[in-house]
N, CA, C, O and the ligand as a Tripos MOL2 file, in Angstrom:
@<TRIPOS>MOLECULE
protein
  225   223    57     0     0
PROTEIN
NO_CHARGES

@<TRIPOS>ATOM
      1 N          82.4400   39.1600  283.7120 N.3       1 MET1
      2 CA         81.9110   39.8730  284.8520 C.3       1 MET1
      3 C          80.3780   39.4730  285.0870 C.2       1 MET1
      4 O          79.6190   39.2190  284.1520 O.2       1 MET1
      5 N          80.0420   39.4460  286.3020 N.am      2 GLY2
      6 CA         78.7050   39.0560  286.6320 C.3       2 GLY2
      7 C          77.6800   40.2600  286.5140 C.2       2 GLY2
      8 O          78.0630   41.4010  286.2560 O.2       2 GLY2
      9 N          76.4950   39.9640  286.6970 N.am      3 GLN3
     10 CA         75.4840   41.1000  286.6680 C.3       3 GLN3
     11 C          75.3790   41.8860  287.9520 C.2       3 GLN3
     12 O          75.2110   41.3290  289.0370 O.2       3 GLN3
     13 N          75.4830   43.1950  287.8040 N.am      4 VAL4
     14 CA         75.3470   43.9680  288.9510 C.3       4 VAL4
     15 C          74.0820   44.8710  288.8540 C.2       4 VAL4
     16 O          73.9640   45.9380  289.4560 O.2       4 VAL4
     17 N          73.1890   44.3470  288.0640 N.am      5 SER5
     18 CA         71.9940   45.3180  287.7250 C.3       5 SER5
     19 C          70.8650   45.0860  288.8130 C.2       5 SER5
     20 O          69.9190   45.8700  288.8810 O.2       5 SER5
     21 N          70.9750   44.0240  289.6410 N.am      6 LYS6
     22 CA         69.8850   43.7880  290.5310 C.3       6 LYS6
     23 C          70.0040   44.6230  291.8720 C.2       6 LYS6
     24 O          70.5480   44.1820  292.8850 O.2       6 LYS6
     25 N          69.5040   45.7210  291.7770 N.am      7 ASN7
     26 CA         69.5380   46.6510  293.0220 C.3       7 ASN7
     27 C          68.4890   46.1240  294.0030 C.2       7 ASN7
     28 O          67.6500   45.2690  293.7200 O.2       7 ASN7
     29 N          68.6250   46.7210  295.1730 N.am      8 ALA8
     30 CA         67.5470   46.4540  296.2030 C.3       8 ALA8
     31 C          66.2180   46.9860  295.7630 C.2       8 ALA8
     32 O          66.0840   48.0190  295.1060 O.2       8 ALA8
     33 N          65.2540   46.2190  296.1650 N.am      9 ARG9
     34 CA         63.8400   46.6710  295.7670 C.3       9 ARG9
     35 C          63.5160   47.9710  296.5680 C.2       9 ARG9
     36 O          63.5020   47.9680  297.7990 O.2       9 ARG9
     37 N          63.2710   49.0180  295.8640 N.am     10 THR10
     38 CA         62.9470   50.3380  296.6270 C.3      10 THR10
     39 C          61.4330   50.3860  296.6960 C.2      10 THR10
     40 O          60.8970   50.9060  297.6740 O.2      10 THR10
     41 N          60.7320   49.8820  295.7280 N.am     11 SER11
     42 CA         59.2430   50.0860  295.8140 C.3      11 SER11
     43 C          58.6290   48.6500  295.6870 C.2      11 SER11
     44 O          58.5950   48.0540  294.6110 O.2      11 SER11
     45 N          58.1810   48.1750  296.7810 N.am     12 SER12
     46 CA         57.3890   46.9060  296.7760 C.3      12 SER12
     47 C          55.8900   47.0830  296.8390 C.2      12 SER12
     48 O          55.3930   47.8420  297.6700 O.2      12 SER12
     49 N          55.2100   46.4460  296.0380 N.am     13 THR13
     50 CA         53.7660   46.6280  296.0350 C.3      13 THR13
     51 C          53.0490   45.8360  297.1180 C.2      13 THR13
     52 O          51.8640   46.0040  297.4070 O.2      13 THR13
     53 N          53.8770   44.9470  297.6980 N.am     14 THR14
     54 CA         53.2190   44.0860  298.7570 C.3      14 THR14
     55 C          53.7970   44.5410  300.1530 C.2      14 THR14
     56 O          53.8560   43.7500  301.0940 O.2      14 THR14
     57 N          54.2020   45.7920  300.2410 N.am     15 GLN15
     58 CA         54.6770   46.3390  301.4740 C.3      15 GLN15
     59 C          53.5360   46.4080  302.5260 C.2      15 GLN15
     60 O          52.4140   46.7860  302.1870 O.2      15 GLN15
     61 N          53.8210   46.0430  303.8070 N.am     16 LYS16
     62 CA         52.8990   46.1910  304.8500 C.3      16 LYS16
     63 C          53.1220   47.3770  305.6820 C.2      16 LYS16
     64 O          54.2560   47.8050  305.9010 O.2      16 LYS16
     65 N          52.0860   47.8990  306.1350 N.am     17 PHE17
     66 CA         52.1880   49.0080  307.0930 C.3      17 PHE17
     67 C          51.4750   48.7390  308.3680 C.2      17 PHE17
     68 O          50.4420   48.0700  308.3530 O.2      17 PHE17
     69 N          51.9820   49.2360  309.5060 N.am     18 PHE18
     70 CA         51.3570   48.9560  310.8090 C.3      18 PHE18
     71 C          51.1420   50.2700  311.4360 C.2      18 PHE18
     72 O          51.9250   51.2110  311.3100 O.2      18 PHE18
     73 N          49.9730   50.3010  312.1640 N.am     19 CYS19
     74 CA         49.5640   51.4510  312.8800 C.3      19 CYS19
     75 C          50.3800   51.5150  314.1900 C.2      19 CYS19
     76 O          51.0050   50.5260  314.5730 O.2      19 CYS19
     77 N          50.3730   52.6100  314.8360 N.am     20 SER20
     78 CA         51.0960   52.7370  316.1580 C.3      20 SER20
     79 C          50.4190   51.9180  317.2360 C.2      20 SER20
     80 O          51.0510   51.6940  318.2680 O.2      20 SER20
     81 N          49.1440   51.4360  317.0820 N.am     21 CYS21
     82 CA         48.5450   50.5390  317.9970 C.3      21 CYS21
     83 C          48.9480   49.0960  317.7350 C.2      21 CYS21
     84 O          48.5780   48.2350  318.5320 O.2      21 CYS21
     85 N          49.6650   48.7780  316.6980 N.am     22 GLY22
     86 CA         50.0670   47.4440  316.2970 C.3      22 GLY22
     87 C          49.2270   46.7500  315.3500 C.2      22 GLY22
     88 O          49.5420   45.6560  314.8790 O.2      22 GLY22
     89 N          48.1300   47.3850  315.0530 N.am     23 GLY23
     90 CA         47.2180   46.7830  313.9970 C.3      23 GLY23
     91 C          47.7120   46.9210  312.6310 C.2      23 GLY23
     92 O          48.4530   47.8550  312.3240 O.2      23 GLY23
     93 N          47.3240   46.0040  311.7710 N.am     24 GLU24
     94 CA         47.7960   46.1850  310.3450 C.3      24 GLU24
     95 C          46.9640   47.1470  309.5770 C.2      24 GLU24
     96 O          45.7490   47.2350  309.7540 O.2      24 GLU24
     97 N          47.6410   47.8870  308.7010 N.am     25 VAL25
     98 CA         46.8910   48.8790  307.9700 C.3      25 VAL25
     99 C          46.5700   48.3620  306.5990 C.2      25 VAL25
    100 O          47.4340   47.9130  305.8450 O.2      25 VAL25
    101 N          45.2520   48.4440  306.2930 N.am     26 LYS26
    102 CA         44.7830   47.8570  304.9810 C.3      26 LYS26
    103 C          44.3240   49.0490  304.1310 C.2      26 LYS26
    104 O          43.8280   50.0560  304.6370 O.2      26 LYS26
    105 N          44.5150   48.8830  302.8030 N.am     27 MET27
    106 CA         43.9890   49.8890  301.9600 C.3      27 MET27
    107 C          42.5210   49.5830  301.5950 C.2      27 MET27
    108 O          42.1010   48.4530  301.3490 O.2      27 MET27
    109 N          41.7670   50.7480  301.5890 N.am     28 LYS28
    110 CA         40.3290   50.6370  301.2150 C.3      28 LYS28
    111 C          40.1220   51.6160  300.0260 C.2      28 LYS28
    112 O          40.8300   52.6000  299.8130 O.2      28 LYS28
    113 N          39.1380   51.2480  299.3350 N.am     29 THR29
    114 CA         38.7230   52.2570  298.2130 C.3      29 THR29
    115 C          37.3200   52.6300  298.5390 C.2      29 THR29
    116 O          36.4370   51.7890  298.7100 O.2      29 THR29
    117 N          37.1280   53.9920  298.6260 N.am     30 LEU30
    118 CA         35.8060   54.5240  298.8480 C.3      30 LEU30
    119 C          35.3080   55.2330  297.5940 C.2      30 LEU30
    120 O          36.1050   55.7810  296.8320 O.2      30 LEU30
    121 N          34.0520   55.2260  297.3860 N.am     31 PHE31
    122 CA         33.5430   55.9640  296.2460 C.3      31 PHE31
    123 C          32.8020   57.2920  296.8620 C.2      31 PHE31
    124 O          31.7990   57.1830  297.5670 O.2      31 PHE31
    125 N          33.3270   58.4190  296.5650 N.am     32 GLU32
    126 CA         32.8420   59.5880  297.2820 C.3      32 GLU32
    127 C          32.8450   60.7630  296.2950 C.2      32 GLU32
    128 O          33.8160   61.0350  295.5890 O.2      32 GLU32
    129 N          31.6990   61.4310  296.2990 N.am     33 ASN33
    130 CA         31.5490   62.6150  295.3760 C.3      33 ASN33
    131 C          31.8840   62.3240  293.8650 C.2      33 ASN33
    132 O          32.4450   63.1590  293.1550 O.2      33 ASN33
    133 N          31.4980   61.0740  293.4260 N.am     34 GLY34
    134 CA         31.6410   60.6660  292.0080 C.3      34 GLY34
    135 C          33.0640   60.2780  291.6170 C.2      34 GLY34
    136 O          33.3800   60.1010  290.4410 O.2      34 GLY34
    137 N          33.9090   60.1520  292.6360 N.am     35 LYS35
    138 CA         35.2750   59.5530  292.3140 C.3      35 LYS35
    139 C          35.7240   58.5580  293.3970 C.2      35 LYS35
    140 O          35.2400   58.5180  294.5280 O.2      35 LYS35
    141 N          36.6440   57.8050  292.9580 N.am     36 PHE36
    142 CA         37.2770   56.7540  293.9780 C.3      36 PHE36
    143 C          38.3750   57.3870  294.7570 C.2      36 PHE36
    144 O          39.1640   58.1910  294.2610 O.2      36 PHE36
    145 N          38.3950   57.0010  295.9740 N.am     37 LYS37
    146 CA         39.3440   57.5240  296.9370 C.3      37 LYS37
    147 C          39.9530   56.4380  297.6210 C.2      37 LYS37
    148 O          39.2930   55.5270  298.1200 O.2      37 LYS37
    149 N          41.3000   56.5140  297.6610 N.am     38 ASN38
    150 CA         42.0700   55.4530  298.4760 C.3      38 ASN38
    151 C          42.2310   55.8450  299.8610 C.2      38 ASN38
    152 O          42.6560   56.9700  300.1250 O.2      38 ASN38
    153 N          41.9210   54.9910  300.7930 N.am     39 LEU39
    154 CA         42.0890   55.2790  302.2210 C.3      39 LEU39
    155 C          42.8360   54.1600  302.8650 C.2      39 LEU39
    156 O          42.6590   52.9910  302.5210 O.2      39 LEU39
    157 N          43.6550   54.5120  303.7810 N.am     40 ALA40
    158 CA         44.3600   53.4150  304.6010 C.3      40 ALA40
    159 C          43.6390   53.3530  305.9190 C.2      40 ALA40
    160 O          43.4270   54.3920  306.5450 O.2      40 ALA40
    161 N          43.2440   52.1530  306.3780 N.am     41 GLU41
    162 CA         42.5650   52.0180  307.5800 C.3      41 GLU41
    163 C          43.1750   50.9020  308.4570 C.2      41 GLU41
    164 O          43.4680   49.8050  307.9810 O.2      41 GLU41
    165 N          43.3490   51.2120  309.7050 N.am     42 CYS42
    166 CA         43.8840   50.2920  310.6430 C.3      42 CYS42
    167 C          42.8340   49.2830  311.0130 C.2      42 CYS42
    168 O          41.7110   49.6560  311.3540 O.2      42 CYS42
    169 N          43.1660   48.0250  310.9550 N.am     43 GLU43
    170 CA         42.2740   46.9050  311.3350 C.3      43 GLU43
    171 C          41.7670   46.9350  312.6460 C.2      43 GLU43
    172 O          40.6120   46.6130  312.9290 O.2      43 GLU43
    173 N          42.6810   47.3460  313.5130 N.am     44 LYS44
    174 CA         42.5190   47.2640  314.9920 C.3      44 LYS44
    175 C          41.7260   48.3440  315.5960 C.2      44 LYS44
    176 O          40.6560   48.1190  316.1610 O.2      44 LYS44
    177 N          42.2850   49.6150  315.4710 N.am     45 CYS45
    178 CA         41.6030   50.7420  315.9890 C.3      45 CYS45
    179 C          40.7140   51.5930  315.0680 C.2      45 CYS45
    180 O          40.1360   52.5980  315.4830 O.2      45 CYS45
    181 N          40.6240   51.1400  313.7620 N.am     46 LYS46
    182 CA         39.8020   51.7610  312.8570 C.3      46 LYS46
    183 C          40.1880   53.2210  312.3800 C.2      46 LYS46
    184 O          39.4240   53.9310  311.7260 O.2      46 LYS46
    185 N          41.4230   53.5760  312.7720 N.am     47 ARG47
    186 CA         41.9120   54.8040  312.4210 C.3      47 ARG47
    187 C          42.1310   54.8970  310.8010 C.2      47 ARG47
    188 O          42.5800   53.9460  310.1620 O.2      47 ARG47
    189 N          41.8180   55.9610  310.2930 N.am     48 THR48
    190 CA         42.0250   56.1220  308.8720 C.3      48 THR48
    191 C          42.9220   57.3340  308.5210 C.2      48 THR48
    192 O          42.8460   58.4010  309.1300 O.2      48 THR48
    193 N          43.7390   57.1090  307.5430 N.am     49 GLU49
    194 CA         44.6620   58.1050  307.0000 C.3      49 GLU49
    195 C          44.5950   58.0400  305.5980 C.2      49 GLU49
    196 O          44.1720   57.0280  305.0390 O.2      49 GLU49
    197 N          45.0140   59.1310  304.9180 N.am     50 ARG50
    198 CA         44.9420   59.1670  303.4540 C.3      50 ARG50
    199 C          45.9850   58.2750  302.9010 C.2      50 ARG50
    200 O          45.7700   57.7270  301.8200 O.2      50 ARG50
    201 N          47.0870   58.0770  303.5330 N.am     51 ARG51
    202 CA         48.0440   57.1600  303.0130 C.3      51 ARG51
    203 C          48.6490   56.3520  304.1680 C.2      51 ARG51
    204 O          48.7140   56.8200  305.3040 O.2      51 ARG51
    205 N          49.1270   55.0300  303.8240 N.am     52 PRO52
    206 CA         49.5510   54.2010  304.9100 C.3      52 PRO52
    207 C          50.7660   54.6340  305.7060 C.2      52 PRO52
    208 O          50.9920   54.2600  306.8570 O.2      52 PRO52
    209 N          51.5610   55.4860  304.9720 N.am     53 SER53
    210 CA         52.7370   55.9900  305.6530 C.3      53 SER53
    211 C          52.4860   57.0570  306.7310 C.2      53 SER53
    212 O          53.3720   57.4220  307.5030 O.2      53 SER53
    213 N          51.2150   57.5430  306.7410 N.am     54 ASP54
    214 CA         50.8760   58.5250  307.7310 C.3      54 ASP54
    215 C          50.6420   57.8830  309.0910 C.2      54 ASP54
    216 O          50.3590   58.6030  310.0490 O.2      54 ASP54
    217 N          50.7470   56.5710  309.2220 N.am     55 PHE55
    218 CA         50.4540   55.8490  310.4760 C.3      55 PHE55
    219 C          51.5890   55.9060  311.4360 C.2      55 PHE55
    220 O          51.4790   55.4330  312.5670 O.2      55 PHE55
    221 N          52.6820   56.4770  311.0070 N.am     56 LYS56
    222 CA         53.9380   56.3890  311.8550 C.3      56 LYS56
    223 C          53.7530   57.3070  312.9940 C.2      56 LYS56
    224 O          54.6380   57.4250  313.8420 O.2      56 LYS56
    225 ZN         45.5030   51.2060  314.9910 Zn       57 ZN57
@<TRIPOS>BOND
     1     1     2 1
     2     2     3 1
     3     3     4 2
     4     3     5 am
     5     5     6 1
     6     6     7 1
     7     7     8 2
     8     7     9 am
     9     9    10 1
    10    10    11 1
    11    11    12 2
    12    11    13 am
    13    13    14 1
    14    14    15 1
    15    15    16 2
    16    15    17 am
    17    17    18 1
    18    18    19 1
    19    19    20 2
    20    19    21 am
    21    21    22 1
    22    22    23 1
    23    23    24 2
    24    23    25 am
    25    25    26 1
    26    26    27 1
    27    27    28 2
    28    27    29 am
    29    29    30 1
    30    30    31 1
    31    31    32 2
    32    31    33 am
    33    33    34 1
    34    34    35 1
    35    35    36 2
    36    35    37 am
    37    37    38 1
    38    38    39 1
    39    39    40 2
    40    39    41 am
    41    41    42 1
    42    42    43 1
    43    43    44 2
    44    43    45 am
    45    45    46 1
    46    46    47 1
    47    47    48 2
    48    47    49 am
    49    49    50 1
    50    50    51 1
    51    51    52 2
    52    51    53 am
    53    53    54 1
    54    54    55 1
    55    55    56 2
    56    55    57 am
    57    57    58 1
    58    58    59 1
    59    59    60 2
    60    59    61 am
    61    61    62 1
    62    62    63 1
    63    63    64 2
    64    63    65 am
    65    65    66 1
    66    66    67 1
    67    67    68 2
    68    67    69 am
    69    69    70 1
    70    70    71 1
    71    71    72 2
    72    71    73 am
    73    73    74 1
    74    74    75 1
    75    75    76 2
    76    75    77 am
    77    77    78 1
    78    78    79 1
    79    79    80 2
    80    79    81 am
    81    81    82 1
    82    82    83 1
    83    83    84 2
    84    83    85 am
    85    85    86 1
    86    86    87 1
    87    87    88 2
    88    87    89 am
    89    89    90 1
    90    90    91 1
    91    91    92 2
    92    91    93 am
    93    93    94 1
    94    94    95 1
    95    95    96 2
    96    95    97 am
    97    97    98 1
    98    98    99 1
    99    99   100 2
   100    99   101 am
   101   101   102 1
   102   102   103 1
   103   103   104 2
   104   103   105 am
   105   105   106 1
   106   106   107 1
   107   107   108 2
   108   107   109 am
   109   109   110 1
   110   110   111 1
   111   111   112 2
   112   111   113 am
   113   113   114 1
   114   114   115 1
   115   115   116 2
   116   115   117 am
   117   117   118 1
   118   118   119 1
   119   119   120 2
   120   119   121 am
   121   121   122 1
   122   122   123 1
   123   123   124 2
   124   123   125 am
   125   125   126 1
   126   126   127 1
   127   127   128 2
   128   127   129 am
   129   129   130 1
   130   130   131 1
   131   131   132 2
   132   131   133 am
   133   133   134 1
   134   134   135 1
   135   135   136 2
   136   135   137 am
   137   137   138 1
   138   138   139 1
   139   139   140 2
   140   139   141 am
   141   141   142 1
   142   142   143 1
   143   143   144 2
   144   143   145 am
   145   145   146 1
   146   146   147 1
   147   147   148 2
   148   147   149 am
   149   149   150 1
   150   150   151 1
   151   151   152 2
   152   151   153 am
   153   153   154 1
   154   154   155 1
   155   155   156 2
   156   155   157 am
   157   157   158 1
   158   158   159 1
   159   159   160 2
   160   159   161 am
   161   161   162 1
   162   162   163 1
   163   163   164 2
   164   163   165 am
   165   165   166 1
   166   166   167 1
   167   167   168 2
   168   167   169 am
   169   169   170 1
   170   170   171 1
   171   171   172 2
   172   171   173 am
   173   173   174 1
   174   174   175 1
   175   175   176 2
   176   175   177 am
   177   177   178 1
   178   178   179 1
   179   179   180 2
   180   179   181 am
   181   181   182 1
   182   182   183 1
   183   183   184 2
   184   183   185 am
   185   185   186 1
   186   186   187 1
   187   187   188 2
   188   187   189 am
   189   189   190 1
   190   190   191 1
   191   191   192 2
   192   191   193 am
   193   193   194 1
   194   194   195 1
   195   195   196 2
   196   195   197 am
   197   197   198 1
   198   198   199 1
   199   199   200 2
   200   199   201 am
   201   201   202 1
   202   202   203 1
   203   203   204 2
   204   203   205 am
   205   205   206 1
   206   206   207 1
   207   207   208 2
   208   207   209 am
   209   209   210 1
   210   210   211 1
   211   211   212 2
   212   211   213 am
   213   213   214 1
   214   214   215 1
   215   215   216 2
   216   215   217 am
   217   217   218 1
   218   218   219 1
   219   219   220 2
   220   219   221 am
   221   221   222 1
   222   222   223 1
   223   223   224 2
@<TRIPOS>SUBSTRUCTURE
     1 MET1         2 RESIDUE 1 A MET
     2 GLY2         6 RESIDUE 1 A GLY
     3 GLN3        10 RESIDUE 1 A GLN
     4 VAL4        14 RESIDUE 1 A VAL
     5 SER5        18 RESIDUE 1 A SER
     6 LYS6        22 RESIDUE 1 A LYS
     7 ASN7        26 RESIDUE 1 A ASN
     8 ALA8        30 RESIDUE 1 A ALA
     9 ARG9        34 RESIDUE 1 A ARG
    10 THR10       38 RESIDUE 1 A THR
    11 SER11       42 RESIDUE 1 A SER
    12 SER12       46 RESIDUE 1 A SER
    13 THR13       50 RESIDUE 1 A THR
    14 THR14       54 RESIDUE 1 A THR
    15 GLN15       58 RESIDUE 1 A GLN
    16 LYS16       62 RESIDUE 1 A LYS
    17 PHE17       66 RESIDUE 1 A PHE
    18 PHE18       70 RESIDUE 1 A PHE
    19 CYS19       74 RESIDUE 1 A CYS
    20 SER20       78 RESIDUE 1 A SER
    21 CYS21       82 RESIDUE 1 A CYS
    22 GLY22       86 RESIDUE 1 A GLY
    23 GLY23       90 RESIDUE 1 A GLY
    24 GLU24       94 RESIDUE 1 A GLU
    25 VAL25       98 RESIDUE 1 A VAL
    26 LYS26      102 RESIDUE 1 A LYS
    27 MET27      106 RESIDUE 1 A MET
    28 LYS28      110 RESIDUE 1 A LYS
    29 THR29      114 RESIDUE 1 A THR
    30 LEU30      118 RESIDUE 1 A LEU
    31 PHE31      122 RESIDUE 1 A PHE
    32 GLU32      126 RESIDUE 1 A GLU
    33 ASN33      130 RESIDUE 1 A ASN
    34 GLY34      134 RESIDUE 1 A GLY
    35 LYS35      138 RESIDUE 1 A LYS
    36 PHE36      142 RESIDUE 1 A PHE
    37 LYS37      146 RESIDUE 1 A LYS
    38 ASN38      150 RESIDUE 1 A ASN
    39 LEU39      154 RESIDUE 1 A LEU
    40 ALA40      158 RESIDUE 1 A ALA
    41 GLU41      162 RESIDUE 1 A GLU
    42 CYS42      166 RESIDUE 1 A CYS
    43 GLU43      170 RESIDUE 1 A GLU
    44 LYS44      174 RESIDUE 1 A LYS
    45 CYS45      178 RESIDUE 1 A CYS
    46 LYS46      182 RESIDUE 1 A LYS
    47 ARG47      186 RESIDUE 1 A ARG
    48 THR48      190 RESIDUE 1 A THR
    49 GLU49      194 RESIDUE 1 A GLU
    50 ARG50      198 RESIDUE 1 A ARG
    51 ARG51      202 RESIDUE 1 A ARG
    52 PRO52      206 RESIDUE 1 A PRO
    53 SER53      210 RESIDUE 1 A SER
    54 ASP54      214 RESIDUE 1 A ASP
    55 PHE55      218 RESIDUE 1 A PHE
    56 LYS56      222 RESIDUE 1 A LYS
    57 ZN57       225 GROUP 0 **** ****
């Protein structure tokens, strides 16, 4: 029997997100109030969200 263990990749680290304006969403790291914060920002319209999936 062959291997059946290779499932579809559910979590890819190189996943791309796109804003509703069509721009690509890039992750940014901000240093704020003594801690690092991850922000997702659209390259095109400069909209920022806390996570890339919020751009839908
Ligand atoms: Zn945008």
